C-alpha positions in Angstrom: 0.0 0.0 0.0 1.4 3.4 -1.0 1.9 6.3 1.4 -0.7 8.3 -0.6 -3.3 5.6 -0.2 -2.5 5.3 3.5 -2.9 9.0 3.9 -6.3 9.0 2.1 -7.5 6.0 4.3 -6.5 7.7 7.5 -8.1 11.0 6.4 -11.4 9.2 5.6 -11.5 7.5 9.0 -10.9 10.8 10.8 -13.7 12.4 8.8 -16.0 9.4 9.6 -15.3 9.6 13.3 -15.9 13.4 13.2 -19.2 13.1 11.3 -20.5 10.5 13.8 -19.2 12.0 17.1 -20.2 15.7 16.5 -23.5 16.5 18.0 -23.9 12.9 19.4 -25.6 14.2 22.6 -26.9 17.5 21.4 -30.4 16.4 20.4 -33.2 15.2 22.7 -34.4 11.6 22.6 -36.9 11.0 19.8 -39.8 8.5 19.7 -37.9 5.2 19.1 -35.0 6.2 21.3 -37.5 6.8 24.2 -38.5 3.1 23.7 -34.9 2.1 23.9 -34.4 4.0 27.1 -37.5 2.5 28.7 -36.9 -1.1 27.6 -33.2 -1.1 28.7 -34.3 0.1 32.1 -37.2 -2.3 32.4 -39.8 0.4 32.4 -43.2 0.2 30.8 -44.6 3.5 29.4 -48.2 2.3 28.9 -50.6 3.6 31.6 -52.3 1.3 34.0 -56.1 0.9 33.7 -58.2 3.7 35.1 -55.2 5.8 36.1 -55.9 8.7 38.4 -52.7 9.3 40.3 -49.9 6.8 40.6 -46.8 6.7 42.7 -43.5 6.7 40.8 -40.7 5.2 42.8 -37.5 6.7 41.5 -35.3 4.6 43.8 -36.6 1.2 42.6 -34.2 -0.8 40.5 -36.0 -2.2 37.5 -33.2 -3.7 35.5 -33.8 -7.4 36.1 -33.9 -9.7 33.1 -37.6 -10.5 33.5 -38.5 -6.8 33.6 -36.4 -5.9 30.6 -37.9 -8.8 28.7 -41.5 -7.8 29.7 -40.9 -4.2 28.7 -39.4 -5.3 25.3 -42.3 -7.6 24.5 -44.9 -5.0 25.3 -43.2 -1.9 23.8 -40.9 -3.2 21.0 -41.7 -6.8 20.1 -40.4 -6.4 16.5 -36.8 -5.9 17.8 -34.7 -8.5 19.6 -34.1 -8.5 23.3 -30.3 -8.6 23.2 -29.9 -4.9 22.4 -31.8 -3.8 25.5 -29.9 -6.2 27.7 -26.7 -4.8 26.4 -27.9 -1.2 26.8 -29.0 -2.1 30.4 -25.5 -3.0 31.4 -24.1 -0.1 29.5 -26.3 2.5 31.3 -25.6 0.9 34.6 -22.0 2.1 34.3 -22.4 5.2 32.0 -25.8 6.5 32.8 -28.9 7.4 30.7 -27.7 10.6 29.2 -28.5 11.2 25.5 -24.7 10.9 24.7 -24.4 7.6 26.7 -27.4 5.9 25.2 -26.1 6.6 21.6 -22.4 5.9 22.2 -22.7 2.1 21.5 -24.2 2.9 18.1 -21.3 5.3 17.4 -18.7 2.6 18.3 -20.5 0.0 16.2 -20.6 2.4 13.2 -16.8 2.9 13.4 -16.0 -0.8 13.9 -18.2 -1.6 10.9 -16.1 0.7 8.7 -12.9 -0.8 10.0 -14.0 -4.4 9.4 -15.6 -3.5 6.1 -12.4 -1.9 4.8 -10.3 -5.0 5.8 -12.8 -7.3 4.1 -12.9 -5.4 0.8 -9.1 -4.8 0.8 -8.5 -8.5 1.3 -10.9 -9.8 -1.4 -11.0 -6.9 -3.9 -7.9 -4.7 -3.4 -7.0 -1.3 -2.0 -8.8 0.9 -4.5 -12.2 -0.8 -4.1 -11.7 -0.6 -0.3 -11.1 3.1 -0.5 -14.2 3.6 -2.7 -16.3 1.5 -0.2 -14.9 3.6 2.6 -15.9 6.8 1.0 -19.5 5.8 0.4 -19.9 4.1 3.8 -18.4 7.0 5.6 -20.7 9.6 4.0 -23.8 7.4 3.6 -26.6 9.4 5.4 -28.5 6.4 6.9 -25.3 5.1 8.5 -24.6 8.5 10.0 -28.2 8.8 11.3 -28.1 5.4 13.1 -24.6 5.9 14.4 -26.2 8.8 16.3 -29.3 6.9 17.3 -30.0 4.7 20.4 -31.3 1.8 18.4 -30.0 -1.7 17.5 -29.4 -1.1 13.8 -25.7 -0.2 13.8 -24.9 -3.0 16.1 -26.8 -5.4 13.8 -25.0 -4.1 10.7 -21.7 -4.7 12.5 -22.8 -8.2 13.5 -24.2 -9.3 10.1 -21.2 -8.0 8.2 -18.8 -9.7 10.7 -20.8 -12.9 10.2 -20.4 -12.7 6.4 -16.6 -12.1 7.0 -16.4 -15.3 9.1 -18.7 -17.2 6.8 -16.3 -16.6 3.9 -13.3 -17.4 6.1 -14.8 -20.8 6.9 -15.4 -21.6 3.2 -11.8 -20.6 2.3 -10.2 -22.5 5.2 -12.1 -25.7 4.4 -11.2 -25.4 0.7 -7.5 -24.9 1.6 -7.7 -27.7 4.2 -6.6 -25.4 7.0 -6.0 -26.4 10.6 -9.1 -28.1 12.0 -8.9 -26.1 15.2 -9.0 -22.8 13.4 -12.1 -24.0 11.4 -13.9 -25.0 14.5 -13.1 -21.7 16.2 -14.5 -19.8 13.1 -17.6 -22.1 13.2 -18.2 -21.3 16.9 -17.7 -17.6 16.2 -20.2 -17.7 13.3 -22.8 -19.5 15.5 -22.4 -16.8 18.2 -22.8 -14.0 15.7 -25.8 -15.7 14.2 -27.5 -15.7 17.6 -26.4 -12.2 18.4 -27.7 -10.8 15.1 -31.1 -12.6 15.3 -31.6 -11.3 18.8 -30.6 -7.8 17.9 -33.1 -7.6 15.1 -35.2 -10.3 13.5 -34.9 -8.9 10.0 -31.2 -9.9 10.0 -32.4 -13.4 9.0 -32.2 -12.6 5.3 -28.4 -12.2 5.6 -28.1 -15.7 6.9 -30.7 -16.9 4.3 -28.3 -15.6 1.7 -25.5 -17.6 3.2 -27.6 -20.7 3.2 -28.7 -20.2 -0.4 -25.1 -19.7 -1.6 -24.2 -23.0 0.1 -27.1 -24.9 -1.4 -26.3 -23.6 -5.0 -22.5 -23.8 -5.0 -21.3 -26.2 -2.3 -23.9 -28.9 -2.0 -21.4 -31.5 -3.0 -18.9 -30.4 -0.4 -19.9 -32.8 2.4 -17.6 -31.4 5.0 -18.7 -27.8 4.5 -22.4 -28.6 4.3 -22.2 -30.9 7.4 -20.5 -28.1 9.4 -23.1 -25.5 8.5 -26.0 -27.9 9.0 -24.7 -28.4 12.6 -24.5 -24.6 13.1 -28.0 -23.9 11.8 -29.5 -26.9 13.6 -27.9 -25.8 16.9 -29.3 -22.3 16.3 -32.8 -23.6 15.5 -32.8 -25.6 18.8 -31.7 -22.5 20.7 -34.2 -20.3 19.0 -37.0 -22.8 19.7 -36.0 -22.9 23.4 -36.3 -19.1 23.5 -39.8 -19.3 21.9 -40.9 -21.9 24.6 -39.7 -19.5 27.2 -41.6 -16.4 26.2 -40.9 -16.0 22.5 -44.4 -17.0 21.4 -45.8 -14.1 23.4 -43.5 -11.8 21.4 -44.7 -13.2 18.1 -48.3 -12.7 19.1 -47.5 -9.1 20.0 -45.7 -8.7 16.7 -48.8 -10.0 14.8 -50.9 -7.5 16.7 -48.5 -4.7 15.8 -48.6 -5.7 12.2 -52.4 -5.5 12.2 -52.1 -2.0 13.6 -49.9 -0.9 10.7 -52.2 -2.4 8.2 -55.1 -0.4 9.7 -53.0 2.7 9.7 -52.2 2.2 6.0 -55.9 1.9 5.3 -56.7 5.1 7.3 -54.0 7.1 5.7 -54.8 6.1 2.1 -51.5 4.3 1.5 -53.1 0.9 1.5 -52.5 -0.6 -2.0 -52.0 2.9 -3.4 -49.9 2.4 -6.6 -48.5 6.0 -6.5 -47.3 5.7 -2.9 -45.9 2.2 -3.6 -43.9 3.4 -6.6 -42.6 6.4 -4.7 -41.6 4.2 -1.8 -39.8 1.7 -4.1 -37.8 4.5 -5.8 -36.7 5.9 -2.4 -35.9 2.3 -1.3 -33.9 1.7 -4.5 -32.0 4.9 -4.1 -31.1 3.9 -0.5 -29.9 0.6 -1.7 -27.6 2.4 -4.1 -26.2 4.6 -1.4 -28.3 7.7 -1.2 -30.9 8.2 1.5 -32.3 11.7 2.3 -36.0 11.1 3.2 -35.5 12.6 6.6 -35.4 16.0 5.0 -38.9 17.2 4.8 -40.1 18.2 1.4 -37.7 15.8 -0.2 -39.0 14.7 -3.6 -38.2 11.4 -5.4 -37.5 13.2 -8.7 -34.4 14.7 -7.1 -33.0 11.1 -7.4 -33.3 11.0 -11.2 -29.8 12.3 -12.0 -28.3 9.8 -9.6 -30.4 7.0 -11.0 -29.3 7.7 -14.5 -25.6 7.6 -13.5 -26.2 4.3 -11.7 -27.7 2.8 -14.8 -24.7 4.0 -16.9 -22.4 2.5 -14.3 -24.1 -0.9 -14.6 -24.3 -0.8 -18.4 -20.6 0.0 -18.7 -19.8 -2.9 -16.4 -21.9 -5.3 -18.4 -19.9 -4.5 -21.5 -16.8 -6.1 -20.0 -16.1 -9.7 -19.3 -17.4 -10.3 -15.9 -15.1 -11.1 -13.0 -16.1 -14.5 -11.6 -15.6 -13.4 -8.0 -17.8 -15.7 -5.9 -18.3 -13.1 -3.2 -20.1 -10.9 -5.7 -22.5 -13.8 -6.3 -23.1 -14.2 -2.5 -23.9 -10.5 -2.2 -26.3 -10.6 -5.1 -28.1 -13.6 -3.5 -28.4 -11.8 -0.2 -29.8 -8.6 -1.8 -32.3 -10.5 -3.9 -33.6 -12.3 -0.8 -34.0 -9.1 1.1 -35.7 -7.4 -1.9 -38.0 -10.3 -2.4 -39.0 -10.3 1.3 -39.6 -6.5 1.2 -42.0 -6.9 -1.8 -43.7 -9.9 -0.3 -44.4 -8.2 3.0 -45.6 -5.1 1.1 -48.0 -7.1 -1.0 -49.1 -9.3 1.9 -49.8 -6.5 4.3 -50.9 -3.8 1.9 -48.5 -1.2 3.2 -44.9 -0.2 2.3 -43.3 -0.3 5.7 -41.1 -3.2 4.6 -39.7 -1.0 1.9 -38.4 1.5 4.5 -34.6 1.6 4.1 -33.9 1.3 7.8 -35.5 -2.2 7.8 -33.3 -3.2 5.0 -30.1 -1.5 6.2 -28.3 -4.7 6.8 -27.8 -5.4 3.0 -26.7 -1.8 2.1 -23.0 -2.5 2.9 -23.1 -5.3 0.2 -24.7 -2.9 -2.3 -21.9 -0.3 -1.6 -19.2 -3.0 -2.0 -20.8 -4.1 -5.3 -20.7 -0.5 -6.6 -17.1 -0.2 -5.5 -16.3 -3.4 -7.3 -18.1 -2.3 -10.5 -16.4 1.1 -10.3 -13.0 -0.4 -10.0 -13.6 -2.7 -13.0 -14.6 0.3 -15.1 -11.7 2.4 -13.9 -9.3 -0.4 -15.1 -10.6 0.3 -18.6 -9.9 4.1 -18.0 -13.6 5.1 -18.2 -13.3 7.7 -15.5 -16.2 9.9 -16.4 -19.0 7.5 -15.4 -17.4 6.5 -12.2 -16.5 10.1 -11.3 -20.0 11.3 -12.0 -21.4 8.5 -9.6 -19.2 9.5 -6.7 -19.5 13.3 -7.3 -23.3 13.1 -7.2 -23.2 10.7 -4.3 -21.0 13.2 -2.3 -23.2 16.2 -3.3 -26.4 14.4 -2.2 -25.0 13.4 1.1 -23.4 16.8 1.7 -26.8 18.4 1.3 -28.2 15.9 3.8 -25.3 16.7 6.3 -26.1 20.4 6.0 -29.7 19.9 7.0 -28.8 17.2 9.6 -26.2 19.2 11.5 -28.1 22.5 11.3 -31.0 20.6 12.9 -33.4 21.6 10.2 -36.3 19.2 9.2 -34.8 16.2 11.0 -36.6 14.0 13.5 -34.1 15.1 16.1 -35.7 18.5 16.4 -35.5 19.1 20.2 -32.3 20.9 21.4 -32.3 19.7 25.0 -33.6 16.6 26.7 -36.9 17.6 28.4 -36.9 14.7 30.8 -33.5 15.4 32.4 -34.5 19.1 32.5 -37.8 18.2 34.2 -36.0 15.9 36.7 -33.7 18.7 37.8 -36.6 21.1 38.5 -38.6 18.4 40.2 -35.8 17.5 42.5 -35.6 21.2 43.6 -39.3 22.0 43.8 -41.4 18.9 44.5 -42.5 18.3 48.1 -44.7 15.6 49.7 -48.2 15.8 48.4 -47.3 17.5 45.2 -48.2 15.9 41.9 -46.4 16.0 38.5 -48.9 16.4 35.7 -48.4 15.7 32.0 -50.2 14.7 28.9 -48.8 11.1 28.7 -48.0 8.5 31.3 -44.7 7.7 29.4 -43.4 11.1 30.6 -43.3 10.0 34.2 -41.3 6.9 33.4 -38.8 8.9 31.3 -38.4 11.5 34.0 -37.7 8.8 36.6 -34.6 7.8 34.6 -32.9 11.0 35.6 -33.9 11.3 39.3 -33.8 9.1 42.4 -36.6 11.2 43.9 -40.1 9.5 44.0 -43.2 11.5 43.2 -46.9 11.3 42.5 -47.9 11.5 38.9 -51.2 12.2 37.1 -51.8 12.7 33.4 -54.2 15.0 31.6 -54.8 14.2 27.9 -56.3 17.7 27.4 -53.1 19.5 28.0 -51.6 21.4 25.1 -48.2 20.7 23.7 -47.5 17.9 26.2 -46.8 20.5 28.9 -45.4 19.2 32.2 -46.3 21.1 35.5 -46.2 20.6 39.2 -49.5 20.6 41.0 -48.7 22.0 44.4 -50.8 21.8 47.6 -53.3 24.7 47.5 -53.8 24.1 43.7 -50.8 26.2 42.7 -49.4 25.1 39.3 -45.8 25.5 38.4 -45.1 25.0 34.7 -41.8 23.2 34.0 -41.5 22.9 30.2 -43.1 21.4 27.2 -41.7 18.4 25.3 -40.4 20.5 22.4 -37.4 21.5 24.5 -38.6 25.0 25.3 -38.2 25.9 29.0 -40.9 27.9 30.8 
């Protein structure tokens, strides 16, 4: 590797770290992150039946496995339990601040870039690895979820690491490597398979891609097939054991949640609406190609046309050449096709396009970016610089626009400047006395406030309040307004 290449690589990594660490704790928790905070602390934000006034015990520890599991099943049954268990241990040592809750996602995002670079460099070369690093470092959805307290970045890291190990096993068996090293890799793959599936259930299509590749290309390799059959069988037994110990309840809740989204699609007019379906598919396709900007309000699909044209030219130019028979490319294509087929199947089955949301398909995006880096490098070898240059220039421009909006806090779902719950807790600790009641519009507010204080208090909610205002109801009917949940202090 030349000194110039090393300088470029180090520079990109520094930029990547900067883009993901700047402003990590500057924005208040948004809807899904609130769920992460609740589940990881074993708190349930749904109100009890016929609530009038309830006692919130700020000193009670709620981080037992059973409480975290119960909170997860009730509030976020579509996601795996493992993330919340991990976050529970994390916050035990580092607290529940916005910065702390998001830091694991930041770490996972950087580790993914590091592992991704090593993988691409090993199998495709330095230049494709640099191209992959550029797109992955600037890709807007990766940046969003590197600054979000959700399981997606950890699941990306886990699934990509599993693909890395999957290919190592294949190569080592083909080269008749040391048996102990193969068994170590097999155990690592089994552990990663479990970790990924219990981080997010949609990671299954990564492993389905692995299985399909084995079935189509290695069915006659008895040693390889036997090893993976043992791994997948062991996982199936473990997964079935989990279902017998509470997993079935989670699946029932997931089915109920799915019915909710179907009804929401009907109510909003997006149920089997061809126009909405086509728009969602175009946004989805653009995200798979490395551009995702739908968090900018007012974003229109037709802005993607210039980029789509360059993508088409990129592929056409690649098809003109004799194809490289790299087997990893075939694996990535299988994985992407499975993911795309599943997304369409769920959209048609349920009548809504939630399955086409890029963040539910984020686990295959790294493979798409590697494929584009591979194709770009093949075209560059033929000295066709214009098409490749246009692709990366437009990619950088699109994502630079996103970064401008994102870091200027305009039209992004992280709209609140300060965390209202930690702010409320500080005021409550100073002003709440025995007999006082905290009043807000939602019961969930009381649980989130309790994360930031050890002081216990009475809570009552009033759904008629405007703007989710929080106030203290003192003895003698005196009301002291604290703040609203848009981050504005009173």
